[in-house]
N, C-alpha and C positions, 0 to 999 in steps of 0.2 A: 152646229148650233145656227138657228135662223137669226138674221139681223134683229127682228123685233124683240126676240128674247134677250139678246145681248143689250140693247138699248134699255130695256126694262130692268135689267140686273143693275146696270150703272145708276140709272135714275133712282131706284130703290135704295142703292147704297147712299146716294146723296141725301135723300129725304130722311133717311134713319141715321144720318150722322156717322156713317161709315160701318154700321152693323153688318152690312152684307159685303163689304168690299173684299173681305178675305176670300170669298167665293169666286172671285174674277179670274184668278189664275186657273182654277180648275175648269172654267168654262172657255177658255182659249181654244181656237181651232188646232188641230194636230200639226205639228211642225211638218213641212213638206219634205218629200224625199226627192233628191235632185239625182237623176240618172247620170252615170259617168261614162267617160270615153274608154275605148279599148282598141289597141292598135297590134298589127303584126310586128314581129321583131325586125322585118326586113328594113335596111337602112340604106340610103343614097346619101353621099355627100355632094354638095354643089359644085365641088372642084371637079367631080366626074363629069360635069357639063360645061367646063371651061370657066368657071368662076375664078376671079382673082382678088384676093384680100389685100390689095395695095392702096386702097383709098382713092384710086384713080379710075380704074376700069370699072365701067357700067355693067353691073351683073344682073340687070333685070331678066334678060332672056334665059341666062343660065339658072337662076333661082325658080323661075316660073316653069322651066322645062323639067327641072327636077321634081317639082310638085306634082305636075301633070303626070309624069311617067309613073311615079310610085302609086299615085291614085288609080291609074289604069290597071295597075298590076294588082290591085285589091287593097292597097293601103300599106302604111308603115311610117317610117321616120325619115324626114329629110334634115341631114345634120349640116349646120352652118359651123364650121370650126373656127378657131382663133383667127382673128384678122380684122381688118377695117373693110367692110363690104358696101361699097357705094352702089345704089340701086334706084330705079324708078319703082312704079306701083307693082306690089306683089299680090297675087290672086290665089287665094286658097282653093282647095279642092277637098271633097269628102274623103274621109278616112286617112287624113295626113296629120302627122305631128311634126310641126316645123320646131326642131330643137336647136336653141342657140347656146353655144358653149360660153362659159363665163369670160373667157378672153375674146369674144367676139363682139363687135359693134356693127348693127345693121343701120347704115347711114342713108337716108333717103335724099336724093339729089335736090339741089336748089335750082335746077333748070325747070322752071314751071312749065315749060312746053312739053315735058315728059308726061304731063298729067292731062288727059282728056277731059272735056266737059261731058258730063254725063247726067241723066235724070237721077235725082238722088233726093235727100231729105235733109232740111235745115230747121232746127228748133221746132220740130213736131208738124211741119208742113212740107208737102212736096215742092222740090226746088231743083234747079240746075246747079250742080257744084262741080269743082274739080275732082277727079277720081281720087279715092281714098288711098294712101300709101299702101294699106292692107286692107283687103275687102274679101267678102264671101257672101254668096246668097243662095239660098235654098240648099244648104249643105247639111250633111250630118257626120257626126263623129269627127271633129276637128280640134286641133290643140296647137298652142304655141307655148313651149316649155323651155327649160334651162335656166342659166343664170346670167346670160349676157344682156346686152343693151340694144333697144330699138330707139333711134333718134329720128324724129320726124323733121328736123332742119326747119322749125316753125319760124326762125328769124327771118327767113326768106319770104314768108307770106304775111306776118302779122303787122298791123298798125301799132304805134306806140304813143301813148300820151305823155305829153311834156311834164305834166306834173307828177309823173311817176319815175321820172329821171332826176339825178343830180345835174348841175350845170355842165360839169365835164363829161358826165355820160351822154347828155343830150347833144353836146357840141360834136362828140365823136360819132354819134349816130347819124347826125345830119351830114357830117362830113364823108361818110360811108357811101353816099348816094341817095337814091329815092327822092321823095318831095315832101314838103310840108304844106299843110293846109293854109288858107288866107289869113286865118286867125293866129297862125303860128303855134297851135296847140296840139296837133297830132301830126306825126310822122308817117308817111306811107312808103312801101318799098318801091312803088312804080306809080306812073300816072294812070295806068289802068286800074290800080288799087283805089287811088284817090277818086277817080271818076265813078267807080263803084259805090264809094261811100257817100257820094252826093247825088245818087240816082235813087229814086223811090222804088221800094220793093224789088231791089236788086236780086235776081236769079229766080224770082217766083214766075214758073212757066204758065203758059196758056196753051190751049188746043191749037195744034198746028205750028207752034214754035220749034225750032231746032237749036243745036248748039251755035250755030252761026248768029243767032240773035243775041247772044251773050258774049261774043268774043271781045267787044270794047270793054267789058268789065270783068274779064276772065280772072285777072290777078286778085280780085277782091273776093271771089267766090272760093274762100279757103276750105279745104277738106278737113274732116276729122281723121285722126291717124289711123285708127283701127275701127272698121265697122263691119259687123256680121249682120245681115239681114234675113230674116225667116230661116234660121239655121237650128238645128236640134243637136244637143249632146255637144258641148263646147267646154274646153278647159283652158284657161289662161294661167300659167303657174310658173313662179320663180324669176321671171325676167324684169328687167327695168324698162318701162315705157315712157319716153319723155319727149319733151320739145315738140309738141304737136302745132301744126298750123292753127287748130281750133281745139275741139274736145279731143282728149287722148283716147278713150275707149267708149264706143257707142254701140252695144248690142241693141237691135231693133227688131222687135217681134220675133225674139227667139225663146227657145224652151230648153229647160236643163243646162243651165250655165253655171259653171264653177270658176271663180276667181280666188286664186290662192297664193299667198306669199309673193305678191307682186310689190314693186317699188314703182309708183306713178308720179311723175315729176313735170311741171311746167314753171317758167318763169313766174313770179308772183305778179308781175306787170302785164302777163300775156292776156290779151283780149279773148274772152270766150275760152279760157284755158282750163275748162272743167278736167276732172279726173276720170271718173267713171259715170256715165249717164245710162241708166238702165230704163229702156223705153218699151212699153207694151210687151214685157217678157214675163214668162211664167216658169216656176220653179228655178230659183237662183240662190246660190251660196257664195257670199264674198266674206273671206276670212284671212287673218294673219297677214294684212297687206298695209302698206305705208303710202299715204298720199301727202304731196306738198305741192301745191298748184295754183293757177292764177284765177280761179273762179270756183264754183261749187266742186266739192271733193268727190263725195259719194251721193249721187242724185237720182231720184226715182221720177219718171216721166211716163207720159201716156198720149202724147199728141197735143196739138193746140187748137183751140176753139173749134170750129165745124169740122176741119180735117180729123181732128182727135175724136170728136164725137161720132163722125161717120165710120171711122175705123172701128171704134167700140171695143178695143182691146186694152183692159186695165193691166197694170203691172201687179202681179199677184204671187203670193206664196215664195217670199223672200227672207233669207236669213243672212244678216250682217253682223258679223262677230269678230272680236279680237283684232280690231284694226286701229291704227293711229293716224290722224290727220294733223299736219302742221299747218302751213298756211293754206287758206281757201276761203272763200266767200261764205261757205257754210260747211260744218263738219258733215252731218247728215241732213240730206235736203229732200223734201218733196216738192215739186213744182218748178217753174210756174206752169209749164206745159203739162197739165195733168188732166186734159179734157176727156180722156177715156178712163179715168178713175185709177185708184190704187187701193189695195186691201191685202190684209193677212200679210204683214211685214213685221219681222223681229229684229231688233237692234240691240245688242248687248255687248258688254265688256270692251267698250270703245273709249279711246282717249283723244281729246280735241286739244291742241296746244297752239294758241294763237290764231285759230280761225276767226274770221270776222264775226261770224255768228255760230253758235253751237248747233243746236237743233233747230233747223230752219224749215217752216212750212209756208209757202207763198202760193198766192193765186190772186185773181182779180175778176171783175164782172166780165162776162163774155166767155170765159173759159168753160163753164160747166164742169161736170165730173164730180164724183164722189170719192173721197179719201176717207177710209175707215178701217177699223181693226188694226191699229198699229200698236205694237208693244215693245216698249223701250226700257232696258234695265241695265244698271250698272254702268253709268257714263261719267267720266271724269273730265273736267275742263280747266284749263290754266290760261290766264291772260287773254281773255276774249274781248276785243275792242267794242263790240256791239252788244245785242242780247245773248244770254245763254240759251233761253228757249223762246222762240218766236213764231207766233202764228199771225200772218198778215195777208188779209184779203183785198188790199189796195196795192199790190205789188205793180210797179212800173207806171202807175198813174201820175199824170203831171198835174201841176197846179195845187192849190192848198188841199191838204187831206185832213178828214176829221180827226180831231184829237179829243181825248176825254174832256167833256164839259163845254165844249166850245160852241155847240149848237144852241144852247139854252133853250129859250122859248121860241125859236125860230121855226117856222113850218118848212119841213123838208119833204120834197117828193120822193118817196120810196119806191123803186122799181118793183114791178111784179116778179114773183118766182117763176122762172122758165127754166127750160134745158140749159140756158146759158149761165145759170146761177150755180156757182161752185160750192161744194160743201166739205168741211172739214168735221169728222165726227168719230167718237169712239176710239180715243187714245188712251193708253195706261202707261204711265212713266213712273219708274221706281228707281230709287238709289241714284240720284243725280247729285254730283259733287262739283261744286264750281269755286274756284279761287281766282277772283279778278274778272269782272265783266262791267260793262256800262250800266245794264240793267239786267236783273235776274230773269223775270218773266214778263213778257209783253204778248197780249192778244188784241188783234183789231179786226172784228168780224164785220159784216154787212148789217145795215138795218133790216133789210129783207131776209138775211140768212146769217144768224148768229153762229159763232164757233161753239160747237155743241159736245156735251158728254165727254170731258176730259178729266182723267184722274191723275194726280201727281202726288206721289208718297214718297216720303223720307228724302227730301232734297235739302242740301246743305250748301247755301249760296253766299259768297262774300262778293259784293258788288258796289258800284257807286249808288245805284237806285234799286229799289225793291221790286214790286209787282204792279202792273197796270192791265186791267182787263176792260176792254171796250167791246160792247155787242157780243157777249158771251152767255151761254146758257148751260146749266148743268154741269158746274165745274166743282170738282171735290179736291181739295189740298189737305194733306194730312202729313204732320211731322215736318213742317218747313221751317228750317232755321235761316233767319235772314240777318245778315251783318252788313250794314250799308253806311256809306258816308252822308247821304242825303235822305232824310226820313220825314219829309213834309210833303206828302205823306209816305208811310211806309207802303201801304196797299191803296190803290186807287182803282175804284169799280164805277164804270160808267155805262149806263143804259144795258145793264146785264141783270140776270135773274137766276135764282136757284143756284147760289154760290155758298159752299161750305168749306170753312177754314177750320180744321181740327188740330189742336196742339200747335199752334203758331208760336214760334220762338225767336222773337227779336232780340238781338244781341246789342248791349249798351243803351245809351240814352236815344229815345225816340220822341221826335217832336210830335207827330200825328199818327196814330195807329192806321185809321181808315178814313178815307174820304170818299163819299158816296156822291154821284153826280148823275143828273139826267132823270127825267120824269118815268122813264121805264124801268129804273132800277128797283128791284123787289126781291124779297126772300133771300137776304144775305145773312149768313149765320156764322159767327165765330164762337167757339166752344173750346175751353181749355187753354186759351191764348195767355201767354206770359205777359203781364201788363204792369209789373212793379216799377219799371223804369220809363213808362210811357207818360209823357207830359200831358198830352191831350188824346182821348180815346177815339173820337169821331168828329166828322164834319160833313155837312150836306149842303150841296150847291146845285144850281141850274135845275131846280125843280125836284130834286130828290127829297123823299120824305124820311123823317126820322124813323117812322115805323118799317122802312125797308131793312133796317139793320137790327139784328138780334145778337147781343153778346151774352154768352153764358159763361 
């Protein structure tokens, strides 16, 4: 289906009050087919190459020799049996299945000298970093399977913020060594790490630079635990991947990736402790996995700013299903580094329990990139400290940010739309159940680029606050049940247009049903709303006209 056709279908549905929304499901693109791995039955054990699972012997050479040997023979399985296997960086090869038995722990050394500085990638841009504990580039047909544990020993690398520790935890951490910054707010594992934190654009390389140029900040340049770059046909199945120096799993520019039955863990206080960051990948399946991490859990990326736009590789054709997320900054996330775009993504049958935000879509001026054709169905959330559904196009901006109605009559210079202008459009969300959140739904678009063409159908939300839409256009909400503690207002719409609420069902006494603000607000329609226990239906502020709202 062409993009223009898709937009027309959604817009027609909005204008007709949902008469055509039932056709959206039939118009979705076909689900992608993810190609799977296949290996010869040949098996080598790492003990055949001198490995010792005593937690003291360094097994780097033994593990890598086993991987290289079986790859050169045409492929097969490298078995890591029961034991505690201390190691430095592991380099995967094509046609190898690294199988870790349940009673095995692969523990990466805390000797940071074992990790070389290499040209790599950090948050969507080229950068010098320490070598990833597990890596592979330009490979085909690779897997990490089993039921054992891969531990990145991230505590040797990560800084820790004082406000994330109890007094006793902080005292113990400081007594263990390392250094604390001048403000006494952040602990660093070494002087090199602290120096890197106070150096601008640390690790970002320029033409002619070498590893030697970054040795004074080496400890600060934390690696992601598992990184596959430009690889095809990948399987990650069954194992626990935990305690990374930074992100746990980072497939970059890969194709045909399957993530199945994983346990992905990082300390909740871990800086940049993401679970799974899928960047500029195509044909991906993530299913039946559990995440409990220190930052975003399941995240879609495609490069940052100019580097991402120059790469021009969207993350596309992704299925995410039957996953559980506990702690994380977001359950399912797109952005903020999405400059190459993201499209054709399905998220279904997932549970978010205690994630800071549930469905989190974030970007900012300068990113560029188009995020579109996102289909979300059957999501359950419990105990969300922030927003259950969040679209925010001011992510990471410092200083006062625009809030609903604050601009009033002030003249604001609106930037021109360029390649640096990001876009969120064409999302369909159905069957969202939320018990406990700070706010049910929050959209904050840009004056020059609204959040566009979003369908939310059959959402049941218990939260402190209801709905806030800022700079949004073409939003259709049907069958929304809202049970909130603060209802002045229940729904706030600011500088937005073409918004339709059908069968809105507030629960209990409501102080104010709708507040409309901003001169740009127009074409707001409420039809079939339950208003029996509403004290006040509408209010108009900061230039909004009463004609902007129609209630049927």
